[in-house]
All heavy atoms as an XYZ file, in Angstrom:
934
protein
N      12.618     14.225     72.785
C      12.188     12.839     72.877
C      12.863     12.043     71.764
O      12.855     12.436     70.613
C      10.669     12.788     72.724
C      10.075     11.459     73.055
S       8.267     11.439     73.032
C       7.891     12.732     74.194
N      13.434     10.915     72.132
C      14.147     10.120     71.137
C      13.266      8.996     70.597
O      12.242      8.656     71.175
C      15.430      9.545     71.744
O      15.114      8.692     72.816
N      13.709      8.448     69.489
C      13.007      7.319     68.875
C      13.383      6.041     69.616
O      14.534      5.868     70.007
C      13.404      7.201     67.406
O      13.071      8.380     66.711
N      12.430      5.130     69.780
C      12.754      3.864     70.450
C      13.539      2.942     69.530
O      13.290      2.897     68.331
C      11.377      3.277     70.761
C      10.488      3.829     69.702
C      11.013      5.207     69.401
N      14.500      2.231     70.091
C      15.240      1.257     69.299
C      14.363      0.048     68.991
O      13.431     -0.259     69.736
C      16.477      0.775     70.066
C      17.588      1.780     70.108
C      18.868      1.180     70.678
O      18.994     -0.055     70.766
O      19.736      1.979     71.035
N      14.690     -0.616     67.893
C      14.087     -1.910     67.605
C      14.909     -2.906     68.428
O      16.111     -3.076     68.198
C      14.145     -2.261     66.099
C      13.497     -1.169     65.243
C      13.526     -3.638     65.855
C      12.033     -0.945     65.481
N      14.276     -3.520     69.420
C      14.990     -4.391     70.353
C      15.301     -5.756     69.764
O      16.336     -6.347     70.067
C      14.174     -4.545     71.639
N      14.393     -6.271     68.918
C      14.654     -7.574     68.294
C      13.843     -7.698     67.009
O      12.794     -7.069     66.849
C      14.300     -8.721     69.243
O      12.902     -8.771     69.482
N      14.374     -8.518     66.112
C      13.734     -8.772     64.827
C      13.973    -10.219     64.449
O      15.104    -10.708     64.498
C      14.325     -7.860     63.742
C      13.959     -8.192     62.298
C      12.478     -7.945     62.036
C      14.817     -7.376     61.333
N      12.902    -10.904     64.097
C      12.997    -12.227     63.496
C      11.822    -12.338     62.530
O      10.959    -11.454     62.500
C      12.959    -13.335     64.558
O      11.751    -13.283     65.292
N      11.800    -13.391     61.743
C      10.741    -13.532     60.736
C       9.369    -13.408     61.404
O       9.015    -14.170     62.280
C      10.863    -14.878     60.025
C       9.863    -15.038     58.927
C       8.586    -15.503     59.058
C      10.024    -14.707     57.551
N       7.953    -15.484     57.839
C       8.804    -15.011     56.896
C      11.073    -14.196     56.808
C       8.629    -14.813     55.534
C      10.892    -14.009     55.453
C       9.683    -14.312     54.826
N       8.618    -12.392     61.000
C       7.253    -12.201     61.482
C       7.119    -11.590     62.865
O       6.004    -11.462     63.359
N       8.240    -11.184     63.477
C       8.167    -10.628     64.827
C       9.187     -9.517     65.034
O      10.363     -9.677     64.711
C       8.449    -11.705     65.870
C       7.419    -12.792     65.921
C       7.660    -13.725     67.099
O       8.717    -13.742     67.699
N       6.653    -14.505     67.432
N       8.680     -8.424     65.584
C       9.561     -7.316     65.961
C       9.162     -6.840     67.344
O       7.977     -6.781     67.671
C       9.405     -6.145     64.992
C       9.777     -6.455     63.575
S       9.550     -5.031     62.509
C      10.857     -3.995     63.103
N      10.166     -6.489     68.136
C       9.908     -5.891     69.438
C      10.582     -4.525     69.454
O      11.706     -4.373     68.976
C      10.433     -6.763     70.569
C       9.615     -8.036     70.750
C       9.970     -8.726     72.048
C       9.121     -9.956     72.261
N       7.836     -9.689     72.835
N       9.854     -3.553     70.010
C      10.339     -2.178     70.080
C      10.579     -1.850     71.544
O       9.738     -2.143     72.405
C       9.313     -1.208     69.456
C       9.752      0.237     69.608
C       9.088     -1.543     67.987
N      11.719     -1.238     71.804
C      12.057     -0.842     73.171
C      10.939      0.017     73.762
O      10.444      0.927     73.105
C      13.369     -0.066     73.139
C      13.980      0.209     74.483
C      15.337      0.866     74.317
O      15.486      1.804     73.550
N      16.324      0.361     75.035
N      10.542     -0.301     74.982
C       9.505      0.477     75.647
C       8.091     -0.003     75.390
O       7.143      0.536     75.947
N       7.922     -1.002     74.529
C       6.603     -1.547     74.238
C       6.567     -3.026     74.625
O       7.544     -3.742     74.410
C       6.263     -1.409     72.749
O       5.037     -2.050     72.465
N       5.449     -3.463     75.169
C       5.306     -4.871     75.528
C       4.753     -5.694     74.370
O       4.687     -6.910     74.448
C       4.361     -5.025     76.740
O       3.099     -4.449     76.398
C       4.933     -4.346     77.966
N       4.361     -5.020     73.288
C       3.739     -5.709     72.153
C       4.783     -6.321     71.229
O       5.909     -5.840     71.131
C       2.889     -4.724     71.356
C       1.730     -4.172     72.152
C       0.940     -3.180     71.356
C      -0.190     -2.636     72.223
N      -0.845     -1.514     71.636
N       4.377     -7.380     70.552
C       5.168     -7.961     69.476
C       4.463     -7.610     68.185
O       3.271     -7.851     68.035
C       5.270     -9.491     69.631
O       5.911     -9.784     70.873
C       6.070    -10.106     68.494
N       5.190     -6.998     67.275
C       4.625     -6.551     66.013
C       5.045     -7.467     64.869
O       6.159     -7.974     64.870
C       5.118     -5.144     65.663
C       4.815     -4.078     66.670
C       5.831     -3.433     67.353
C       3.507     -3.663     66.909
C       5.564     -2.414     68.255
C       3.229     -2.650     67.812
C       4.262     -2.025     68.484
O       3.991     -1.024     69.371
N       4.168     -7.606     63.882
C       4.545     -8.235     62.614
C       5.111     -7.133     61.711
O       6.181     -7.265     61.143
C       3.333     -8.900     61.955
C       3.649     -9.494     60.593
C       2.427    -10.157     59.971
C       2.680    -10.404     58.514
N       1.637     -9.865     57.664
N       4.355     -6.073     61.590
C       4.776     -4.873     60.860
C       4.558     -3.715     61.817
O       3.590     -3.704     62.574
C       3.916     -4.677     59.609
C       3.992     -5.866     58.660
O       5.109     -6.343     58.399
O       2.941     -6.302     58.166
N       5.458     -2.735     61.788
C       5.273     -1.638     62.738
C       5.751     -0.307     62.183
O       6.508     -0.244     61.212
C       5.961     -1.936     64.061
S       7.753     -1.863     64.035
N       5.249      0.746     62.828
C       5.672      2.115     62.597
C       6.293      2.599     63.898
O       5.776      2.324     64.979
C       4.474      3.011     62.273
C       3.745      2.646     61.000
C       2.597      3.618     60.764
C       1.818      3.279     59.509
N       0.830      4.316     59.181
N       7.415      3.304     63.791
C       8.075      3.876     64.965
C       8.423      5.325     64.698
O       8.640      5.729     63.549
C       9.338      3.085     65.362
C       8.995      1.727     65.919
C      10.286      2.931     64.187
N       8.459      6.113     65.749
C       8.740      7.544     65.651
C       9.257      8.016     66.998
O       9.173      7.266     67.984
C       7.468      8.310     65.246
C       6.337      8.105     66.218
C       6.116      8.777     67.390
C       5.296      7.141     66.120
N       5.006      8.290     68.019
C       4.470      7.281     67.257
C       4.959      6.159     65.176
C       3.358      6.495     67.486
C       3.849      5.368     65.410
C       3.055      5.539     66.541
N       9.772      9.238     67.070
C      10.233      9.737     68.361
C       9.118      9.662     69.410
O       8.061     10.251     69.244
C      10.624     11.190     68.071
C      10.997     11.181     66.618
C      10.024     10.199     65.996
N       9.350      8.839     70.428
C       8.400      8.716     71.517
C       7.356      7.636     71.383
O       6.515      7.496     72.269
N       7.357      6.848     70.293
C       6.297      5.860     70.200
C       6.429      4.849     69.085
O       7.331      4.906     68.250
N       5.461      3.933     69.080
C       5.377      2.896     68.049
C       3.962      2.340     68.042
O       3.209      2.507     69.005
C       6.365      1.759     68.332
O       6.014      1.048     69.511
N       3.613      1.705     66.932
C       2.338      0.997     66.852
C       2.406     -0.009     65.717
O       3.281      0.051     64.850
C       1.161      1.955     66.669
C       0.982      2.516     65.276
C      -0.354      3.265     65.188
N      -0.649      3.770     63.876
C      -1.351      3.120     62.949
N      -1.805      1.907     63.162
N      -1.604      3.685     61.783
N       1.437     -0.930     65.731
C       1.340     -1.893     64.643
C       1.009     -1.158     63.343
O       0.255     -0.178     63.341
C       0.262     -2.927     64.944
N       1.588     -1.622     62.249
C       1.286     -1.080     60.925
C       0.306     -2.052     60.282
O       0.677     -3.143     59.864
C       2.571     -0.954     60.134
C       2.422     -0.516     58.712
C       1.369      0.133     58.143
C       3.388     -0.686     57.666
N       1.615      0.374     56.813
C       2.847     -0.116     56.494
C       4.646     -1.259     57.617
C       3.536     -0.118     55.289
C       5.329     -1.258     56.418
C       4.781     -0.691     55.268
N      -0.954     -1.642     60.248
C      -2.018     -2.458     59.677
C      -2.228     -2.031     58.224
O      -2.777     -0.962     57.952
C      -3.302     -2.270     60.484
C      -4.443     -3.140     59.988
O      -4.327     -3.757     58.899
O      -5.465     -3.193     60.691
N      -1.807     -2.865     57.300
C      -1.891     -2.533     55.876
C      -3.319     -2.287     55.421
O      -3.546     -1.567     54.455
C      -1.283     -3.648     55.055
C       0.199     -3.814     55.177
C       1.023     -3.303     56.140
C       1.038     -4.549     54.302
N       2.310     -3.676     55.923
C       2.358     -4.453     54.794
C       0.801     -5.292     53.158
C       3.433     -5.062     54.160
C       1.871     -5.897     52.534
C       3.180     -5.777     53.031
N      -4.276     -2.876     56.109
C      -5.680     -2.727     55.706
C      -6.160     -1.277     55.842
O      -7.107     -0.876     55.167
C      -6.578     -3.654     56.522
C      -6.324     -5.133     56.209
C      -7.074     -6.020     57.148
N      -6.505     -5.833     58.493
C      -6.757     -6.599     59.532
N      -7.593     -7.590     59.426
N      -6.197     -6.385     60.697
N      -5.512     -0.500     56.697
C      -5.917      0.902     56.881
C      -5.830      1.699     55.582
O      -6.623      2.609     55.365
C      -5.029      1.583     57.936
C      -5.218      1.054     59.319
C      -4.213      1.616     60.306
O      -3.299      2.372     59.913
O      -4.321      1.278     61.489
N      -4.870      1.367     54.746
C      -4.647      2.129     53.512
C      -4.744      1.267     52.252
O      -4.484      1.755     51.158
C      -3.265      2.816     53.545
O      -2.267      1.813     53.754
C      -3.187      3.864     54.647
N      -5.064     -0.015     52.434
C      -5.155     -0.907     51.285
C      -3.802     -1.285     50.713
O      -3.688     -1.643     49.541
N      -2.775     -1.235     51.530
C      -1.421     -1.553     51.081
C      -1.292     -3.033     50.754
O      -1.832     -3.884     51.452
C      -0.394     -1.147     52.162
O      -0.459      0.261     52.319
C       1.016     -1.554     51.795
N      -0.572     -3.308     49.684
C      -0.201     -4.667     49.283
C       1.260     -4.628     48.879
O       1.831     -3.545     48.719
C      -1.080     -5.127     48.120
C      -2.552     -5.235     48.512
C      -3.427     -5.757     47.388
O      -2.902     -6.121     46.330
O      -4.646     -5.793     47.591
N       1.867     -5.794     48.683
C       3.287     -5.834     48.322
C       3.578     -4.989     47.087
O       4.635     -4.388     46.979
C       3.752     -7.279     48.121
C       3.883     -8.019     49.413
N       2.892     -8.842     49.895
C       4.870     -8.033     50.336
C       3.278     -9.340     51.063
N       4.475     -8.859     51.353
N       2.650     -4.989     46.151
C       2.774     -4.140     44.966
C       1.447     -3.417     44.795
O       0.396     -4.059     44.832
C       3.084     -5.003     43.740
O       3.246     -4.190     42.603
N       1.404     -2.115     44.668
C       2.533     -1.212     44.437
C       3.367     -0.913     45.674
O       4.433     -0.337     45.569
C       1.866      0.065     43.937
C       0.529      0.076     44.585
C       0.133     -1.378     44.693
N       2.929     -1.298     46.877
C       3.783     -1.163     48.045
C       3.402     -0.037     48.984
O       2.228      0.326     49.102
N       4.420      0.501     49.644
C       4.254      1.521     50.679
C       3.712      2.807     50.059
O       4.364      3.411     49.207
C       5.593      1.805     51.390
C       5.403      2.830     52.504
C       6.208      0.529     51.932
N       2.533      3.204     50.496
C       1.862      4.392     49.965
C       2.210      5.636     50.796
O       2.564      5.508     51.966
C       0.343      4.184     50.001
C      -0.138      2.953     49.272
C       0.222      3.002     47.801
O      -0.163      3.912     47.086
N       0.980      2.017     47.355
N       2.081      6.824     50.214
C       2.281      8.032     51.027
C       1.433      8.014     52.301
O       1.900      8.436     53.367
C       1.880      9.170     50.080
C       2.229      8.640     48.721
C       1.871      7.163     48.798
N       0.212      7.494     52.217
C      -0.653      7.430     53.402
C      -0.069      6.529     54.494
O      -0.364      6.725     55.680
C      -2.041      6.927     53.004
N       0.775      5.568     54.124
C       1.396      4.681     55.110
C       2.469      5.399     55.928
O       2.714      5.041     57.075
C       2.042      3.469     54.422
C       1.022      2.533     53.807
O       0.027      2.213     54.478
O       1.229      2.128     52.647
N       3.122      6.377     55.327
C       4.228      7.064     56.005
C       3.826      8.421     56.580
O       4.548      8.987     57.395
C       5.443      7.216     55.068
C       5.967      5.846     54.644
C       5.126      8.066     53.851
N       2.675      8.929     56.172
C       2.238     10.269     56.584
C       2.199     10.425     58.102
O       2.656     11.438     58.639
C       0.869     10.562     55.983
C       0.341     11.940     56.306
C      -1.017     12.197     55.682
O      -1.774     11.241     55.421
O      -1.306     13.375     55.478
N       1.660      9.443     58.800
C       1.563      9.505     60.263
C       2.937      9.703     60.905
O       3.104     10.508     61.823
C       0.927      8.217     60.777
C       0.903      8.081     62.275
C       0.338      6.747     62.746
O       0.159      5.818     61.925
O       0.077      6.658     63.953
N       3.942      8.981     60.421
C       5.289      9.075     60.974
C       5.918     10.425     60.611
O       6.567     11.060     61.440
C       6.161      7.886     60.506
C       7.573      8.005     61.038
C       5.536      6.562     60.941
N       5.701     10.872     59.388
C       6.222     12.176     58.954
C       5.687     13.291     59.850
O       6.424     14.194     60.254
C       5.874     12.435     57.466
C       6.121     13.885     57.080
C       6.661     11.485     56.567
N       4.408     13.202     60.199
C       3.783     14.229     61.037
C       4.339     14.277     62.453
O       4.091     15.231     63.183
C       2.263     14.035     61.068
C       1.600     14.430     59.777
C       0.100     14.277     59.854
C      -0.562     14.784     58.579
N      -2.013     14.608     58.617
N       5.111     13.271     62.837
C       5.742     13.257     64.162
C       7.030     14.074     64.175
O       7.724     14.135     65.177
C       6.042     11.823     64.605
C       4.835     10.910     64.637
C       3.886     11.245     65.755
C       2.768     10.208     65.824
N       1.799     10.479     66.871
N       7.369     14.683     63.035
C       8.528     15.570     62.984
C       9.861     14.884     62.771
O      10.890     15.362     63.243
N       9.864     13.782     62.030
C      11.123     13.077     61.781
C      11.952     13.791     60.711
O      11.417     14.462     59.838
C      10.888     11.603     61.373
C      10.157     10.853     62.479
C      10.147     11.481     60.055
N      13.273     13.637     60.817
C      14.195     14.159     59.807
C      14.483     13.088     58.760
O      14.738     13.376     57.604
C      15.545     14.537     60.446
C      15.470     15.601     61.502
C      16.801     15.686     62.246
O      17.212     14.752     62.919
N      17.461     16.816     62.115
N      14.499     11.851     59.232
C      14.856     10.699     58.403
C      13.804      9.620     58.596
O      13.328      9.410     59.714
C      16.249     10.150     58.810
O      17.204     11.213     58.683
C      16.658      8.984     57.943
N      13.466      8.938     57.513
C      12.525      7.823     57.576
C      13.189      6.608     56.951
O      13.707      6.680     55.834
C      11.239      8.140     56.815
C      10.199      7.016     56.844
C       9.562      6.918     58.223
C       9.140      7.232     55.799
N      13.183      5.505     57.694
C      13.743      4.248     57.204
C      12.578      3.318     56.882
O      11.684      3.125     57.703
C      14.674      3.602     58.256
C      15.251      2.300     57.722
C      15.794      4.570     58.648
N      12.587      2.772     55.671
C      11.548      1.848     55.236
C      12.167      0.470     55.059
O      13.115      0.307     54.290
C      10.902      2.308     53.910
C      10.254      3.688     54.079
C       9.880      1.274     53.423
C       9.729      4.297     52.780
N      11.608     -0.511     55.790
C      12.047     -1.901     55.667
C      11.132     -2.635     54.706
O       9.937     -2.748     54.953
N      11.702     -3.149     53.618
C      10.921     -3.759     52.534
C      10.605     -5.230     52.740
O      10.065     -5.878     51.845
C      11.675     -3.606     51.219
C      11.792     -2.156     50.775
C      12.339     -2.036     49.376
N      11.627     -2.921     48.480
C      12.199     -3.579     47.466
N      13.480     -3.446     47.212
N      11.478     -4.363     46.695
N      10.925     -5.785     53.894
C      10.699     -7.199     54.145
C      11.996     -7.980     54.089
O      13.019     -7.482     53.612
N      11.945     -9.194     54.599
C      13.147    -10.031     54.669
C      13.662    -10.411     53.283
O      14.860    -10.554     53.084
C      12.862    -11.286     55.492
C      12.446    -10.977     56.923
S      13.696    -10.058     57.824
C      13.502    -10.790     59.437
N      12.753    -10.580     52.327
C      13.141    -10.907     50.950
C      12.900     -9.732     50.001
O      12.893     -9.914     48.785
C      12.360    -12.127     50.456
O      12.565    -13.220     51.308
N      12.657     -8.563     50.564
C      12.415     -7.320     49.807
C      11.232     -7.427     48.846
O      11.260     -6.875     47.750
C      13.680     -6.884     49.066
C      14.819     -6.549     50.009
C      16.044     -6.026     49.302
O      16.891     -6.839     48.900
O      16.130     -4.792     49.155
N      10.175     -8.123     49.284
C       8.983     -8.275     48.448
C       8.109     -7.019     48.444
O       7.329     -6.808     47.518
C       8.164     -9.465     48.924
N       8.229     -6.199     49.476
C       7.419     -4.985     49.591
C       8.056     -3.867     48.768
O       9.211     -3.512     48.975
C       7.314     -4.568     51.064
C       6.509     -3.314     51.354
C       5.051     -3.467     50.923
C       6.592     -2.983     52.843
N       7.301     -3.342     47.840
C       7.814     -2.284     46.961
C       7.594     -0.905     47.578
O       6.779     -0.737     48.482
C       7.141     -2.375     45.603
C       7.388     -3.715     44.928
C       7.053     -3.674     43.465
C       7.279     -4.985     42.775
N       8.463     -5.706     43.074
N       8.322      0.076     47.062
C       8.155      1.480     47.445
C       8.069      2.265     46.141
O       9.073      2.454     45.459
C       9.330      1.987     48.315
C       9.108      3.439     48.696
C       9.496      1.121     49.559
N       6.857      2.695     45.758
C       6.688      3.368     44.476
C       7.267      4.789     44.474
O       7.425      5.407     45.539
C       5.172      3.400     44.291
C       4.614      3.377     45.668
C       5.582      2.562     46.484
N       7.559      5.314     43.283
C       8.084      6.675     43.167
C       7.206      7.724     43.855
O       7.719      8.702     44.396
C       8.157      6.908     41.654
C       8.284      5.541     41.069
C       7.488      4.648     41.976
N       5.889      7.527     43.865
C       4.998      8.522     44.476
C       5.293      8.692     45.959
O       5.219      9.809     46.495
C       3.534      8.124     44.274
O       3.276      6.855     44.865
N       5.673      7.627     46.633
C       5.994      7.712     48.059
C       7.320      8.441     48.258
O       7.439      9.308     49.134
C       6.049      6.304     48.680
O       4.758      5.701     48.508
C       6.392      6.357     50.155
N       8.297      8.132     47.439
C       9.596      8.806     47.539
C       9.454     10.296     47.226
O      10.060     11.140     47.894
C      10.614      8.136     46.622
C      10.891      6.664     46.935
C      11.832      6.073     45.892
C      11.429      6.487     48.339
N       8.635     10.627     46.226
C       8.391     12.031     45.882
C       7.695     12.769     47.026
O       8.055     13.908     47.345
C       7.546     12.127     44.602
C       8.304     11.709     43.366
C       7.399     11.414     42.173
O       6.192     11.745     42.200
O       7.913     10.819     41.200
N       6.713     12.125     47.665
C       6.026     12.718     48.809
C       7.027     13.036     49.917
O       7.030     14.149     50.471
C       4.935     11.770     49.330
C       4.427     12.139     50.691
C       3.538     13.207     50.868
C       4.832     11.445     51.825
C       3.092     13.556     52.126
C       4.381     11.789     53.086
C       3.522     12.852     53.233
O       3.086     13.202     54.491
N       7.901     12.086     50.230
C       8.878     12.288     51.300
C       9.875     13.382     50.942
O      10.238     14.198     51.787
C       9.590     10.970     51.618
C       8.692      9.920     52.273
C       9.331      8.542     52.206
C       8.348     10.305     53.694
N      10.302     13.413     49.687
C      11.229     14.449     49.237
C      10.595     15.839     49.387
O      11.244     16.773     49.867
C      11.609     14.193     47.779
C      12.663     15.146     47.253
C      13.044     14.809     45.816
O      13.390     13.647     45.540
O      12.981     15.743     44.987
N       9.328     15.969     49.015
C       8.630     17.255     49.150
C       8.506     17.689     50.603
O       8.426     18.878     50.889
C       7.240     17.182     48.509
C       7.279     17.203     47.003
C       5.890     17.126     46.405
C       5.975     17.063     44.894
N       4.689     16.767     44.274
N       8.479     16.717     51.520
C       8.394     17.020     52.949
C       9.773     17.318     53.547
O       9.878     17.624     54.734
C       7.759     15.840     53.709
C       6.383     15.447     53.241
C       5.371     16.570     53.400
O       5.333     17.236     54.425
N       4.575     16.802     52.379
N      10.821     17.187     52.734
C      12.184     17.427     53.216
C      12.729     16.297     54.072
O      13.636     16.500     54.881
N      12.198     15.100     53.876
C      12.600     13.939     54.675
C      13.678     13.145     53.940
O      13.523     12.812     52.768
C      11.383     13.005     54.939
C      10.224     13.755     55.577
C      11.805     11.788     55.773
C      10.450     14.253     56.957
N      14.756     12.834     54.646
C      15.785     11.931     54.136
C      15.226     10.523     54.274
O      14.805     10.125     55.363
C      17.054     12.098     54.980
C      18.147     11.117     54.596
O      18.222     10.722     53.413
O      18.929     10.750     55.489
N      15.171      9.775     53.186
C      14.564      8.436     53.229
C      15.603      7.374     52.890
O      16.458      7.577     52.026
C      13.329      8.328     52.304
C      13.699      8.522     50.850
C      12.604      7.014     52.499
N      15.538      6.264     53.605
C      16.407      5.115     53.367
C      15.503      3.905     53.170
O      14.697      3.595     54.046
C      17.339      4.868     54.543
C      17.874      6.145     55.191
C      19.279      6.471     54.828
N      19.672      7.784     55.322
C      20.544      7.994     56.285
N      21.098      6.977     56.906
N      20.863      9.220     56.628
N      15.631      3.241     52.048
C      14.809      2.072     51.721
C      15.739      0.861     51.648
O      16.627      0.818     50.797
C      14.069      2.272     50.380
C      13.241      1.047     50.034
C      13.197      3.524     50.425
N      15.515     -0.098     52.556
C      16.427     -1.222     52.679
C      15.680     -2.517     52.992
O      14.533     -2.487     53.449
C      17.412     -0.964     53.834
C      18.291      0.283     53.721
C      18.847      0.651     55.080
C      19.407      0.027     52.735
N      16.363     -3.645     52.785
C      15.871     -4.929     53.258
C      15.692     -4.775     54.775
O      16.451     -4.053     55.424
C      16.905     -6.005     52.894
C      16.521     -7.405     53.252
C      17.027     -7.836     54.617
O      17.763     -7.127     55.291
N      16.601     -9.007     55.030
N      14.680     -5.403     55.354
C      14.304     -5.105     56.738
C      15.422     -5.306     57.759
O      15.598     -4.467     58.636
C      13.037     -5.878     57.140
O      11.948     -5.386     56.330
C      12.682     -5.670     58.597
N      16.200     -6.376     57.667
C      17.289     -6.541     58.641
C      18.284     -5.386     58.548
O      18.734     -4.854     59.568
C      17.996     -7.880     58.425
C      17.129     -9.067     58.816
C      17.646    -10.375     58.265
O      17.929    -10.451     57.048
O      17.760    -11.318     59.060
N      18.608     -4.973     57.320
C      19.514     -3.840     57.131
C      18.854     -2.534     57.570
O      19.506     -1.650     58.138
C      19.960     -3.760     55.668
C      20.803     -4.940     55.228
C      22.026     -5.141     56.105
O      22.753     -4.200     56.393
N      22.242     -6.368     56.556
N      17.555     -2.424     57.307
C      16.817     -1.215     57.690
C      16.815     -1.042     59.206
O      16.996      0.073     59.711
C      15.380     -1.289     57.160
N      16.621     -2.132     59.943
C      16.623     -2.053     61.401
C      18.002     -1.642     61.914
O      18.113     -0.797     62.816
C      16.148     -3.390     62.023
C      16.469     -3.465     63.511
C      14.652     -3.558     61.796
N      19.065     -2.195     61.330
C      20.428     -1.801     61.727
C      20.643     -0.315     61.477
O      21.194      0.398     62.313
C      21.468     -2.629     60.966
C      21.574     -4.050     61.446
C      22.598     -4.823     60.633
C      22.580     -6.289     61.015
N      23.397     -7.102     60.131
N      20.223      0.153     60.308
C      20.374      1.574     59.954
C      19.556      2.450     60.902
O      20.046      3.461     61.408
C      19.927      1.784     58.508
C      19.990      3.215     58.019
C      21.398      3.712     57.736
O      22.367      2.919     57.809
O      21.549      4.903     57.462
N      18.320      2.059     61.131
C      17.438      2.805     62.029
C      18.050      2.895     63.433
O      18.153      3.984     64.004
C      16.063      2.129     62.071
C      15.161      2.681     63.144
C      14.374      3.806     62.915
C      15.101      2.083     64.397
C      13.554      4.323     63.907
C      14.290      2.588     65.394
C      13.520      3.711     65.142
O      12.717      4.217     66.128
N      18.482      1.756     63.994
C      19.064      1.766     65.338
C      20.338      2.601     65.397
O      20.595      3.276     66.401
C      19.310      0.342     65.845
C      18.040     -0.335     66.329
O      17.036      0.317     66.613
N      18.083     -1.651     66.441
N      21.134      2.589     64.338
C      22.346      3.419     64.293
C      21.975      4.905     64.322
O      22.624      5.698     65.011
C      23.175      3.098     63.051
N      20.933      5.269     63.588
C      20.481      6.665     63.577
C      19.925      7.073     64.938
O      20.170      8.190     65.409
C      19.444      6.879     62.476
C      19.999      6.792     61.054
C      18.864      6.665     60.040
C      20.882      7.985     60.729
N      19.205      6.165     65.596
C      18.707      6.427     66.952
C      19.896      6.715     67.872
O      19.881      7.685     68.637
C      17.866      5.245     67.499
C      17.587      5.403     68.986
C      16.561      5.118     66.727
N      20.927      5.883     67.785
C      22.116      6.037     68.637
C      22.824      7.370     68.386
O      23.439      7.923     69.299
C      23.074      4.871     68.415
N      22.701      7.896     67.170
C      23.310      9.184     66.822
C      22.435     10.367     67.235
O      22.819     11.518     67.041
C      23.566      9.259     65.315
C      24.609      8.288     64.814
C      24.622      8.206     63.297
O      24.257      9.145     62.603
N      25.046      7.065     62.780
N      21.229     10.076     67.741
C      20.334     11.147     68.175
C      19.527     11.789     67.063
O      18.950     12.864     67.245
N      19.455     11.143     65.908
C      18.677     11.661     64.779
C      17.185     11.485     65.084
O      16.783     10.486     65.678
C      19.055     10.901     63.480
C      18.163     11.310     62.317
C      20.524     11.130     63.143
N      16.372     12.461     64.676
C      14.902     12.312     64.789
C      14.458     11.412     63.647
O      14.158     11.868     62.556
C      14.207     13.670     64.710
C      14.316     14.448     66.015
C      13.410     15.677     66.041
N      12.009     15.341     65.941
C      11.224     14.986     66.952
N      11.700     14.881     68.156
N       9.939     14.729     66.750
N      14.468     10.125     63.930
C      14.226      9.121     62.889
C      12.909      8.393     63.158
O      12.518      8.190     64.292
C      15.418      8.136     62.798
C      15.615      7.377     64.095
C      15.273      7.187     61.619
N      12.261      8.008     62.064
C      11.074      7.177     62.128
C      11.264      5.998     61.198
O      12.209      5.973     60.401
N      10.359      5.056     61.304
C      10.475      3.897     60.428
C       9.156      3.207     60.204
O       8.230      3.325     61.024
N       9.077      2.536     59.083
C       7.987      1.611     58.789
C       8.652      0.314     58.350
O       9.492      0.314     57.452
C       6.970      2.147     57.733
C       6.197      3.319     58.275
C       7.644      2.517     56.439
N       8.327     -0.772     59.056
C       9.031     -2.020     58.860
C       8.084     -3.181     58.632
O       7.113     -3.339     59.355
C       9.894     -2.337     60.091
C      10.922     -1.287     60.402
C      10.726     -0.402     61.445
C      12.087     -1.190     59.656
C      11.661      0.570     61.749
C      13.032     -0.217     59.944
C      12.820      0.664     60.994
N       8.404     -4.001     57.632
C       7.671     -5.220     57.290
C       8.595     -6.386     57.663
O       9.735     -6.441     57.196
C       7.369     -5.204     55.784
C       6.672     -6.424     55.273
N       5.583     -6.979     55.893
C       6.922     -7.177     54.177
C       5.164     -8.027     55.186
N       5.974     -8.170     54.159
N       8.120     -7.305     58.520
C       9.022     -8.328     59.058
C       8.898     -9.708     58.411
O       9.534    -10.650     58.873
C       8.813     -8.469     60.560
O       7.580     -9.098     60.828
N       8.107     -9.830     57.370
C       8.064    -11.108     56.652
C       8.538    -10.865     55.228
O       9.206     -9.882     54.956
C       6.661    -11.754     56.686
O       5.725    -10.890     56.078
C       6.235    -12.074     58.109
N       8.153    -11.733     54.316
C       8.593    -11.702     52.913
C       9.229    -10.396     52.560
O       9.442     -9.874     51.603
C       7.476    -12.096     51.993
S       5.929    -11.290     52.288
């Protein structure tokens, strides 16, 4: 099962191939996607993406995880999250969201088992 491509991205809106929903923030993995609700883990721009935010995607068996930090890169990724991913053997790419989506879609096209967590505003 392959990861769905990000079909479109604009400020505050993302569409994922195979889904009729429009997301503000989303998680994607081989075979699926869903809204990323920061309230589930108490995530804020700082300290940023927590291990609990990426755990669900990691459990889907991804080799690579792409994290989109927002259009202006306001969303941080603390060392604890990078250390968690490293311990899981996950290759992680942390980029501005437009660049992250390009990287993610390129990895999908290469057939990599890739997942992502993307923030589409600030």
